C-alpha positions as CSV (number, residue, x, y, z in Angstrom):
1,X,0.6,-42.0,10.5
2,X,-1.4,-40.6,7.5
3,X,-1.1,-36.8,7.4
4,X,-4.5,-35.1,7.2
5,X,-5.2,-33.2,4.1
6,X,-6.1,-29.5,4.8
7,X,-9.5,-28.1,3.9
8,X,-10.1,-26.3,0.6
9,X,-10.4,-23.2,2.7
10,X,-7.1,-23.6,4.3
11,X,-5.5,-24.2,0.9
12,X,-7.0,-21.2,-0.7
13,X,-6.1,-18.8,2.1
14,X,-2.5,-20.1,3.0
15,X,-1.3,-17.4,0.6
16,X,-3.2,-14.0,0.5
17,X,-2.4,-11.9,-2.5
18,X,-5.8,-10.1,-2.3
19,X,-5.4,-8.5,1.1
20,X,-2.8,-7.0,3.4
21,X,-1.3,-9.0,6.1
22,X,-2.8,-8.0,9.4
23,X,-2.4,-11.2,11.3
24,X,0.9,-11.5,13.4
25,X,1.3,-15.1,12.6
26,X,1.4,-14.4,8.9
27,X,3.8,-11.4,9.0
28,X,7.1,-12.2,7.6
29,X,10.4,-10.3,8.0
30,X,10.5,-6.5,8.1
31,X,12.0,-6.3,11.7
32,X,13.9,-3.1,10.9
33,X,10.8,-1.1,9.4
34,X,8.6,-2.3,12.4
35,X,11.3,-1.1,14.8
36,X,11.6,2.3,13.0
37,X,7.8,2.5,13.0
38,X,7.6,1.9,16.7
39,X,10.3,4.7,17.5
40,X,8.3,7.0,15.0
41,X,5.2,6.7,17.2
42,X,7.2,7.9,20.1
43,X,8.5,11.1,18.3
44,X,6.5,14.0,19.7
45,X,5.2,16.4,17.0
46,X,6.4,14.1,14.2
47,X,4.4,12.4,11.6
48,X,5.1,9.0,9.9
49,X,5.5,8.3,6.2
50,X,5.7,4.9,4.6
51,X,6.9,4.9,1.0
52,X,8.0,2.4,-1.5
53,X,7.1,0.6,-4.8
54,X,3.8,-1.4,-5.3
55,X,3.5,-4.8,-4.1
56,X,6.2,-4.3,-1.6
57,X,4.3,-4.6,1.8
58,X,3.4,-1.0,2.8
59,X,-0.1,-1.6,3.7
60,X,0.8,-4.7,5.8
61,X,3.1,-2.5,7.6
62,X,0.5,0.1,8.1
63,X,-1.9,-2.3,9.5
64,X,0.8,-3.4,12.1
65,X,1.4,0.2,13.2
66,X,-2.5,0.3,13.6
67,X,-2.2,-2.7,15.8
68,X,0.7,-1.8,18.2
69,X,-0.5,1.9,18.1
70,X,-3.6,0.4,20.1
71,X,-1.3,-1.3,22.4
72,X,-1.2,-4.8,20.7
73,X,2.5,-5.7,21.0
74,X,2.3,-9.3,19.8
75,X,4.2,-8.6,16.6
76,X,7.1,-7.1,18.5
77,X,7.3,-10.3,20.6
78,X,7.0,-12.3,17.4
79,X,10.0,-10.4,15.8
80,X,12.1,-10.6,19.1
81,X,11.8,-6.8,19.6
82,X,11.5,-6.6,23.4
83,X,10.4,-3.0,23.8
84,X,9.2,-2.1,27.3
85,X,6.5,0.4,26.1
86,X,2.8,0.1,25.2
87,X,1.1,2.7,23.1
88,X,-2.5,4.0,23.7
89,X,-3.6,5.8,20.7
90,X,-7.1,6.2,19.3
91,X,-6.2,4.9,15.8
92,X,-8.3,5.8,12.7
93,X,-7.5,4.1,9.4
94,X,-8.7,5.3,5.9
95,X,-7.7,3.9,2.4
96,X,-8.0,6.6,-0.2
97,X,-10.0,5.9,-3.5
98,X,-10.5,8.0,-6.6
99,X,-13.3,9.8,-5.0
100,X,-10.8,11.7,-2.8
101,X,-9.5,14.3,-5.1
102,X,-7.8,16.8,-3.0
103,X,-7.1,17.8,0.5
104,X,-10.6,19.1,1.5
105,X,-12.3,15.9,0.2
106,X,-9.8,13.8,2.3
107,X,-10.6,15.8,5.4
108,X,-14.3,15.5,4.7
109,X,-14.0,11.7,4.4
110,X,-12.1,11.6,7.6
111,X,-14.8,13.6,9.4
112,X,-17.8,12.0,8.0
113,X,-16.9,8.3,7.8
114,X,-18.1,6.1,10.7
115,X,-14.9,4.2,10.7
116,X,-13.0,7.5,11.2
117,X,-14.4,10.6,13.0
118,X,-18.0,10.4,12.0
119,X,-19.3,9.2,15.2
120,X,-17.4,11.6,17.2
121,X,-19.3,14.5,15.8
122,X,-22.2,13.2,17.6
123,X,-20.7,12.2,20.8
124,X,-18.6,15.2,21.7
125,X,-20.8,18.2,22.7
126,X,-18.3,20.8,21.5
127,X,-18.2,19.3,18.0
128,X,-21.9,19.0,17.9
129,X,-22.3,22.6,18.9
130,X,-19.7,23.7,16.3
131,X,-21.2,21.9,13.4
132,X,-24.7,23.1,14.2
133,X,-23.3,26.6,14.2
134,X,-21.9,26.0,10.7
135,X,-24.9,24.4,9.2
136,X,-26.3,24.8,6.6
137,X,-23.3,26.6,5.2
138,X,-21.3,23.3,5.3
139,X,-24.2,20.8,4.8
140,X,-23.4,20.4,1.1
141,X,-19.8,19.4,2.0
142,X,-20.4,17.1,5.2
143,X,-23.6,15.7,3.7
144,X,-26.2,14.6,6.1
145,X,-24.1,14.8,9.2
146,X,-24.2,18.5,9.6
147,X,-27.8,18.8,8.8
148,X,-28.6,15.9,11.2
149,X,-26.7,17.5,14.1
150,X,-28.1,20.8,13.4
151,X,-31.6,19.2,13.5
152,X,-31.1,17.5,16.7
153,X,-29.7,20.6,18.5
154,X,-32.6,22.3,20.3
155,X,-35.2,19.2,20.1
156,X,-36.0,16.8,22.9
157,X,-33.1,14.6,21.8
158,X,-30.5,16.8,23.0
159,X,-30.0,19.1,25.9
160,X,-27.1,21.5,26.1
161,X,-25.6,21.6,29.5
162,X,-22.9,24.1,29.0
163,X,-23.1,27.7,27.9
164,X,-19.3,27.5,26.9
165,X,-18.7,29.1,23.5
166,X,-17.0,27.3,20.9
167,X,-14.9,28.7,18.0
168,X,-16.6,28.6,14.5
169,X,-13.9,28.1,11.9
170,X,-14.4,29.2,8.3
171,X,-12.5,26.4,6.4
172,X,-12.5,22.7,6.4
173,X,-9.0,22.6,7.8
174,X,-10.3,24.7,10.7
175,X,-13.3,22.4,11.2
176,X,-11.0,19.3,11.3
177,X,-8.5,21.0,13.6
178,X,-11.3,21.7,16.1
179,X,-12.8,18.3,16.0
180,X,-9.5,16.6,16.8
181,X,-8.8,19.2,19.5
182,X,-12.1,18.4,21.2
183,X,-11.4,14.8,20.8
184,X,-7.9,15.0,22.4
185,X,-9.4,17.2,25.2
186,X,-11.6,14.3,26.2
187,X,-8.5,12.4,27.2
188,X,-10.0,9.0,26.0
189,X,-6.5,7.7,25.2
190,X,-3.2,8.5,26.8
191,X,-1.2,9.1,23.5
192,X,-3.9,11.0,21.6
193,X,-5.0,10.3,18.1
194,X,-3.2,8.4,15.1
195,X,-4.7,8.8,11.7
196,X,-3.4,6.2,9.0
197,X,-4.1,7.4,5.5
198,X,-3.2,4.6,3.1
199,X,-3.0,4.9,-0.7
200,X,-2.3,8.6,-0.4
201,X,-0.9,8.7,-3.9
202,X,-4.4,8.1,-5.2
203,X,-5.2,11.8,-4.3
204,X,-5.0,13.7,-7.5
205,X,-4.1,17.2,-5.8
206,X,-2.7,16.8,-2.3
207,X,-1.3,20.3,-2.4
208,X,-1.5,22.2,0.9
209,X,-1.4,19.1,3.0
210,X,2.1,19.9,4.1
211,X,1.3,23.4,5.5
212,X,-1.9,21.8,7.0
213,X,0.1,19.2,8.9
214,X,2.6,21.8,10.0
215,X,-0.2,24.0,11.4
216,X,-2.0,21.1,13.0
217,X,1.3,20.0,14.8
218,X,1.6,23.6,16.2
219,X,-2.1,24.1,17.2
220,X,-3.1,20.7,18.4
221,X,-0.9,18.4,20.4
222,X,-1.1,14.6,20.4
223,X,-2.4,14.3,16.8
224,X,-0.2,12.2,14.5
225,X,-0.8,11.3,10.7
226,X,0.8,8.1,9.1
227,X,0.6,8.6,5.3
228,X,1.3,5.6,3.0
229,X,1.8,5.6,-0.8
230,X,3.8,4.7,-3.9
231,X,6.8,7.1,-4.1
232,X,10.6,7.3,-3.7
233,X,10.4,10.0,-1.1
234,X,8.0,12.2,0.9
235,X,8.1,15.2,-1.4
236,X,7.1,13.1,-4.5
237,X,4.3,11.5,-2.3
238,X,2.9,14.9,-1.3
239,X,3.7,16.5,-4.8
240,X,5.1,19.6,-3.3
241,X,8.3,21.1,-2.1
242,X,7.3,23.1,1.1
243,X,9.7,21.5,3.5
244,X,7.7,18.3,3.7
245,X,10.7,16.4,4.9
246,X,10.8,18.5,8.1
247,X,7.3,17.2,9.0
248,X,8.8,13.7,8.9
249,X,12.2,14.2,10.3
250,X,13.6,10.8,11.2
251,X,10.1,9.2,10.6
252,X,10.2,8.3,7.0
253,X,10.1,4.5,6.4
254,X,11.3,3.7,2.9
255,X,10.4,0.0,2.3
256,X,13.1,-1.7,0.2
257,X,12.6,-5.1,-1.7
258,X,12.3,-8.0,0.8
259,X,15.3,-10.1,1.2
260,X,15.2,-13.7,-0.1
261,X,15.1,-15.2,3.5
262,X,12.0,-12.9,4.2
263,X,10.3,-14.1,1.1
264,X,11.1,-17.8,1.8
265,X,9.5,-17.1,5.3
266,X,6.2,-16.3,3.5
267,X,6.3,-19.9,1.9
268,X,7.2,-21.4,5.1
269,X,4.2,-19.6,6.7
270,X,1.9,-20.9,4.0
271,X,3.2,-24.5,4.3
272,X,2.5,-24.3,8.0
273,X,-1.2,-23.1,7.3
274,X,-1.7,-26.3,5.2
275,X,-0.1,-28.4,7.9
276,X,2.9,-29.3,5.7
277,X,0.7,-31.5,3.5
278,X,2.0,-29.7,0.6
279,X,5.6,-28.8,0.3
280,X,7.5,-26.6,-2.1
281,X,11.0,-28.0,-3.1
282,X,14.0,-25.9,-2.7
283,X,14.2,-25.4,-6.5
284,X,10.6,-24.1,-6.5
285,X,11.3,-21.8,-3.6
286,X,14.3,-20.4,-5.3
287,X,12.4,-19.8,-8.5
288,X,9.5,-18.0,-6.8
289,X,11.8,-15.9,-4.8
290,X,13.9,-15.0,-7.9
291,X,10.7,-14.1,-9.9
292,X,9.3,-12.0,-7.1
293,X,12.3,-9.6,-7.1
294,X,11.7,-8.5,-3.5
295,X,7.9,-8.1,-3.9
296,X,5.9,-10.2,-1.5
297,X,2.7,-9.7,-3.5
298,X,4.2,-12.0,-6.3
299,X,5.1,-14.6,-3.7
300,X,1.6,-14.7,-2.5
301,X,0.1,-14.7,-6.2
302,X,2.3,-17.4,-7.5
303,X,2.1,-19.5,-4.3
304,X,-1.7,-19.3,-4.1
305,X,-2.1,-20.8,-7.6
306,X,0.7,-23.2,-7.0
307,X,-1.2,-24.8,-4.0
308,X,-4.4,-24.7,-6.1
309,X,-2.8,-26.6,-8.9
310,X,-1.3,-29.1,-6.5
311,X,-4.6,-29.8,-4.9
312,X,-6.4,-30.2,-8.2
313,X,-3.8,-32.5,-9.7
314,X,-3.4,-34.6,-6.5
315,X,0.3,-33.8,-6.0
316,X,1.9,-32.9,-2.7
317,X,5.3,-31.7,-3.9
318,X,5.4,-28.4,-5.8
319,X,8.4,-28.3,-8.1
320,X,10.1,-25.8,-10.4
321,X,8.1,-27.4,-13.3
322,X,4.8,-26.8,-11.4
323,X,5.8,-23.1,-11.1
324,X,6.4,-22.8,-14.8
325,X,2.9,-24.3,-15.5
326,X,1.2,-22.1,-13.0
327,X,2.8,-18.9,-14.5
328,X,1.3,-19.7,-17.8
329,X,-1.9,-20.2,-16.1
330,X,-1.8,-17.0,-14.2
331,X,-1.1,-15.0,-17.4
332,X,-3.5,-16.8,-19.7
333,X,-6.4,-16.6,-17.2
334,X,-5.7,-13.1,-16.2
335,X,-5.4,-13.8,-12.6
336,X,-4.0,-10.3,-11.9
337,X,-6.1,-8.5,-14.5
338,X,-4.5,-5.1,-13.9
339,X,-0.8,-6.3,-14.3
340,X,-1.8,-8.5,-17.3
341,X,-3.9,-5.7,-18.9
342,X,-0.9,-3.4,-18.7
343,X,1.4,-6.1,-20.2
344,X,-0.9,-6.6,-23.2
345,X,-1.2,-2.9,-23.7
346,X,2.6,-2.4,-23.8
347,X,3.0,-5.4,-26.1
348,X,-0.1,-4.8,-28.3
349,X,0.2,-7.2,-31.1
350,X,4.0,-7.2,-31.7
351,X,6.3,-10.2,-31.0
352,X,9.4,-7.8,-31.3
353,X,7.9,-5.2,-28.9
354,X,7.3,-8.0,-26.4
355,X,11.0,-9.3,-26.7
356,X,12.2,-5.6,-26.3
357,X,10.0,-5.2,-23.1
358,X,11.4,-8.3,-21.7
359,X,14.9,-7.5,-22.6
360,X,14.5,-4.2,-20.6
361,X,13.2,-6.2,-17.6
362,X,16.1,-8.7,-17.8
363,X,18.8,-6.1,-17.9
364,X,17.7,-3.9,-15.1
365,X,20.5,-3.3,-12.5
366,X,20.3,-3.2,-8.8
367,X,19.3,0.4,-8.9
368,X,16.5,-0.1,-11.3
369,X,18.3,1.5,-14.2
370,X,18.6,0.0,-17.7
371,X,21.5,0.7,-20.0
372,X,20.1,0.3,-23.5
373,X,23.3,-1.2,-24.8
374,X,22.8,-4.2,-22.7
375,X,19.1,-4.5,-23.3
376,X,19.6,-4.2,-27.3
377,X,22.0,-7.1,-27.2
378,X,19.5,-9.3,-25.4
379,X,16.8,-8.2,-28.0
380,X,19.1,-8.7,-30.9
381,X,19.7,-12.4,-29.7
382,X,15.9,-12.7,-30.2
383,X,16.0,-11.4,-33.7
384,X,15.1,-7.7,-32.9
385,X,17.5,-5.5,-35.0
386,X,15.7,-2.2,-34.4
387,X,15.1,-2.4,-30.6
388,X,15.5,1.5,-30.1
389,X,12.2,1.9,-32.2
390,X,10.2,-0.1,-29.9
391,X,11.8,1.6,-26.8
392,X,10.7,4.8,-28.3
393,X,7.1,3.3,-28.5
394,X,7.1,2.0,-24.9
395,X,7.6,5.4,-23.3
396,X,4.4,6.8,-25.0
397,X,0.9,6.7,-23.6
398,X,-0.3,4.6,-26.6
399,X,1.6,1.6,-25.2
400,X,1.2,2.3,-21.4
401,X,4.2,4.6,-20.9
402,X,5.6,1.9,-18.6
403,X,9.2,3.0,-18.9
404,X,10.8,6.4,-18.9
405,X,14.2,7.9,-19.9
406,X,16.3,9.1,-16.9
407,X,19.4,10.2,-19.1
408,X,21.0,9.5,-22.3
409,X,20.9,5.8,-23.1
410,X,19.5,5.0,-19.6
411,X,15.8,4.1,-18.8
412,X,13.8,2.5,-16.0
413,X,10.4,0.9,-15.3
414,X,8.0,3.3,-13.5
415,X,6.7,0.4,-11.5
416,X,9.1,-2.3,-10.2
417,X,6.2,-4.7,-9.7
418,X,5.2,-4.4,-13.2
419,X,8.9,-5.1,-14.2
420,X,8.9,-8.2,-12.1
421,X,5.7,-9.3,-13.6
422,X,7.2,-8.6,-17.2
423,X,10.3,-10.8,-16.3
424,X,8.2,-13.6,-14.9
425,X,5.4,-13.8,-17.5
426,X,5.9,-16.4,-20.3
427,X,5.9,-15.1,-23.8
428,X,2.4,-14.7,-25.4
429,X,1.6,-17.3,-27.9
430,X,0.8,-16.7,-31.6
431,X,1.9,-13.0,-31.8
432,X,3.0,-11.9,-35.3
433,X,6.3,-10.3,-36.2
434,X,6.1,-6.8,-37.4
435,X,6.7,-6.6,-41.2
C-alpha cells in the first residue's frame, strides 16, 4: 500500500520552534516538572516560579499549568499521572515585553489588558465604583479604562444598586489588590485566581515585587502568581534579596536540560504528525540530540528545516548528512536571526576568535564551566597560539559579552542555548586570520 504524502502544512508544522507547545499531543517528557507544578497549585499561600535557561521549555510548561489550572487534566493522563483532583482557577496569562519596565507598569498591564483583568473592571460593581472614585487621578496610568468607567457612572448606562462604600487606595498596588479581592469575592471559581507572568526577566526593574506578593498573600486569599523567566534561582529572577525564596517555598520549578529520551520523543511526535512518511535515521536522531544539549528549541529548529529539505529534495529518509547540510543552511540563511546575529557579533571578522569561541563551547563541563587550559589546547590545535587574548575580547560588550569569568582560569557562557548554537554551527567561510 502506497503511503500518502503529508500536506505541506503538516510538514511545516510537525516541528514548532516559533511557538510554545500548548497541545497535549505535542508535549514531550517533563513528567516530574508537571507533577511539581500540579502540587504547587495546591499549596495554599504559595506562588510558583519556573526558572531555567532559554530554549529549555519554560513557556511550554507554563501553558500546561494554565491548562490544568482551568481543570483540563488531559496532560496528566497523557503522562500517566493519575491525580484525583481537578482545579478550578480563573487563569490569567501575560507575556512581558520591553514596554513593561517595572512593577507598576506590570500591574497596569494586568489591570487594563482585556486578556487579563481589563474586562472585570467593567463587570464587577465594586471595581467600577473604586476606579470612578480614583479618576481622573489615575486616568493617565490606566489609560481610557478609568476615564470610561468614570464617564459611565451616573449616566443612563449604569445604575448603582448598592450604597456600600468601597475603599479608595492610593497606590497601584492597592488598586490591584482591591480588584482581585472583589473578583475573588464573586466566587466565580472554586480555587480563585492564577496569574501567569511569562518572560518576567524582561522587566528592567522588578524591585518591590517580592514585598508586594507577600502583602497580597496576607491580605487577599486565593490569588496565586506563577512567574516564569531566565534565571538560576528566584532571587536572580526578581533581582532582590528580600526573602523571595519564602514566597515560593517548595514551589520553585528549576527546569533542567531535557534528557536524550525526551528529546527523541519530540522527533517521534513530529514523525507521527507527518504520518511516518519521512523518517529520521538513528544516526540523525543521535546527532540532533547531541547538538541540542538538552534544549528542545534546537530540536524543533533543526527538525523543521530537515523536514523541509527532505520534502524539497524528494527524499524520505533524513540522515546524518542531511543534518549537516541543514545546519549550514540554518546559519547561512539566518533562520534564527537572534542567535546568528549574536554569533557574528562575537566572531566579528576573525577566524581565530571563532576558533576560540568554539573551543570554549566544546570544552564546557556538565556544570557549564570551562577550564581555559582545556579550551586553549583545542584552540591551539586549530592554530591559535594566543587564545587568552581572544577570551579577553569575548567578555567585553564590543563582542557581545557572551562569556563571563567566574573565577581564576574558569569561564562560562551566560546563555546555554547560545553555547549549544556555537557548538552546532559550522565554521563561517572566508574569514581572514588576524595578522
